[in-house]
C-alpha positions in Angstrom: 150.5 102.4 94.2 150.3 101.3 97.8 152.6 98.3 99.8 149.8 95.2 98.7 148.1 93.3 101.9 145.4 90.9 102.1 142.4 92.3 103.9 142.3 91.4 107.1 139.1 89.3 106.1 141.0 87.3 103.7 144.3 86.4 106.0 144.4 83.1 107.3 146.6 84.3 110.5 143.9 86.7 111.2 146.3 89.8 112.7 145.3 92.9 113.6 144.5 96.0 111.2 148.4 97.2 111.1 148.0 101.1 111.0 149.7 102.7 107.8 152.4 105.4 107.9 153.6 108.3 105.7 157.2 109.1 104.7 158.7 112.1 102.2 160.5 110.3 99.5 162.2 113.5 97.2 159.6 115.0 98.0 157.0 112.6 96.9 154.4 111.2 99.9 154.9 107.4 100.0 152.8 105.5 101.6 153.8 102.1 104.0 152.2 99.9 106.9 153.6 100.7 110.1 156.7 97.9 111.1 157.7 98.2 107.1 161.6 99.2 105.9 162.1 102.5 104.2 163.0 100.0 101.7 159.6 98.3 102.4 157.9 101.4 102.2 159.7 102.3 98.6 159.5 99.0 96.8 155.9 98.9 97.7 155.4 102.0 96.3 156.2 99.9 92.7 160.4 102.3 93.1 162.8 99.5 92.2 165.9 102.0 92.4 166.5 105.0 94.1 170.9 105.2 93.6 172.7 104.7 91.0 176.6 103.9 90.5 179.1 107.0 91.2 181.3 105.5 88.6 178.8 104.3 85.4 175.5 105.9 87.0 173.7 102.7 87.1 170.4 102.0 89.2 170.3 100.7 92.5 168.0 99.8 95.1 168.0 96.6 97.1 170.3 93.9 96.4 171.2 91.6 99.5 168.7 93.2 101.7 170.2 92.4 105.3 172.6 95.4 105.2 175.7 93.1 104.3 175.8 95.3 101.3 175.1 99.4 100.5 173.1 99.0 96.8 170.2 100.6 98.8 171.9 104.2 100.9 169.6 106.5 101.4 169.8 109.9 103.8 167.3 109.7 106.1 166.5 112.7 108.6 169.6 114.5 107.3 171.7 111.5 108.6 173.6 110.8 105.7 174.5 106.3 104.6 172.0 105.0 106.2 171.0 101.4 104.7 167.1 101.3 104.1 166.9 97.3 104.5 167.7 97.8 107.7 165.9 101.0 109.2 162.1 101.2 110.4 160.4 103.5 108.1 158.5 106.0 110.5 155.4 107.8 109.8 157.3 111.6 109.1 160.0 110.7 108.0 162.5 112.2 105.1 163.9 110.1 103.2 166.6 111.5 100.6 168.3 109.3 97.7 172.0 110.0 97.4 174.9 109.9 94.6 177.8 111.2 95.5 180.5 111.4 92.6 183.8 109.5 92.6 186.4 111.5 94.7 189.1 113.3 92.6 192.6 111.5 91.9 195.5 113.4 93.0 198.6 112.1 91.3 201.9 112.4 93.7 205.1 114.1 92.2 207.4 112.2 90.7 210.5 111.2 93.2 213.3 113.8 93.3 216.4 112.0 92.8 218.7 112.9 95.8 222.7 113.1 95.5 224.6 110.7 97.3 227.5 112.2 98.6 228.9 108.9 99.8 231.2 108.7 96.8 
């Protein structure tokens, strides 16, 4: 499935033809059009969620779409924590989904009693 576009002859605005692009998402080729965000290309291919939460493995994709939240994080060409809704897709981008486990909580040792020598 590719991104939905009106054929240029049916579009009342009559835009110029836009070149297509291809990105690799977890090794799978996904097609879009030049100018789309990475999230737009992924959503246009029919994938609604590409990340899971660390705590309960709940699916996440685009939530706000304006870069405020962190639900659409991906790795792009080796750079981690990229917001897919904010990054414009470029032909040949390599996108990898991210999953980060929660950090292990280290419990501090209980305080030791310090003798009071003031008596």
